[in-house]
C-alpha positions in Angstrom: -8.8 -11.9 27.7 -5.0 -12.1 27.9 -3.6 -8.6 29.0 -0.2 -8.3 28.0 2.4 -6.0 29.3 5.5 -4.2 27.5 7.7 -0.9 27.8 9.1 1.4 25.4 10.8 4.8 25.5 8.6 7.5 26.5 8.8 9.1 22.8 7.5 5.9 21.5 4.9 5.8 23.9 3.8 9.8 23.2 3.8 9.1 19.5 2.1 5.6 20.2 -0.6 7.6 22.3 -0.9 10.9 19.6 -1.7 8.4 17.0 -4.6 6.6 18.9 -5.8 9.7 19.9 -5.7 10.6 15.9 -8.5 7.8 15.6 -10.4 8.2 18.3 -9.1 5.2 19.8 -7.7 3.9 23.3 -4.3 3.3 23.4 -5.0 -0.2 24.3 -7.7 -0.6 21.5 -4.8 1.3 19.2 -1.9 -1.1 20.0 -4.1 -4.5 19.7 -5.4 -3.5 16.0 -1.8 -3.0 15.3 -1.1 -6.5 16.9 -3.7 -7.6 15.1 -2.5 -6.6 11.2 0.9 -7.5 12.2 0.1 -11.2 12.8 -3.1 -11.7 10.4 -2.8 -14.6 8.4 -6.0 -14.3 6.0 -6.6 -12.1 3.4 -9.1 -9.1 4.8 -12.8 -9.4 4.6 -13.9 -9.0 0.7 -10.3 -8.2 -0.8 -10.2 -11.3 -2.6 -13.5 -10.4 -4.3 -12.3 -6.8 -4.9 -9.6 -7.8 -6.8 -10.7 -11.2 -8.8 -11.3 -10.0 -12.3 -10.3 -6.2 -12.0 -8.5 -6.9 -15.0 -11.5 -8.1 -16.9 -11.6 -4.9 -18.8 -8.0 -5.0 -20.0 -6.8 -8.7 -20.1 -3.2 -9.6 -19.7 -1.6 -10.9 -22.1 1.9 -12.9 -22.4 4.6 -11.5 -24.3 5.5 -12.8 -27.3 8.9 -15.1 -27.2 11.0 -13.0 -29.9 12.6 -9.7 -28.7 10.9 -6.3 -30.0 12.3 -4.5 -32.7 14.5 -1.6 -32.1 12.1 1.4 -30.9 13.1 4.7 -32.6 13.2 7.7 -29.9 11.2 10.9 -31.0 12.3 14.2 -30.1 9.8 15.5 -28.1 7.7 18.1 -29.4 8.9 22.0 -29.3 6.6 24.7 -28.0 5.7 27.3 -31.1 8.3 29.6 -31.4 11.2 27.8 -29.2 14.1 26.9 -31.3 16.3 24.6 -30.3 
């Protein structure tokens, strides 16, 4: 497997190491995951099956061609005993 080398400022390296440790990954594993996520060209496994049909219970409808009538604004309900 090819190995890559690059340099970053100390604060960046420290933050990357902190994030890797928080996910129980080596710095190398963490960086490899970040790179794979950035160059991913396909949908993640299971993504399409999770989203296709997700609106089946509430089907989308095309809006009507004519403009809707003006909506009358109603004032918010006031709490009992509160005067405007």
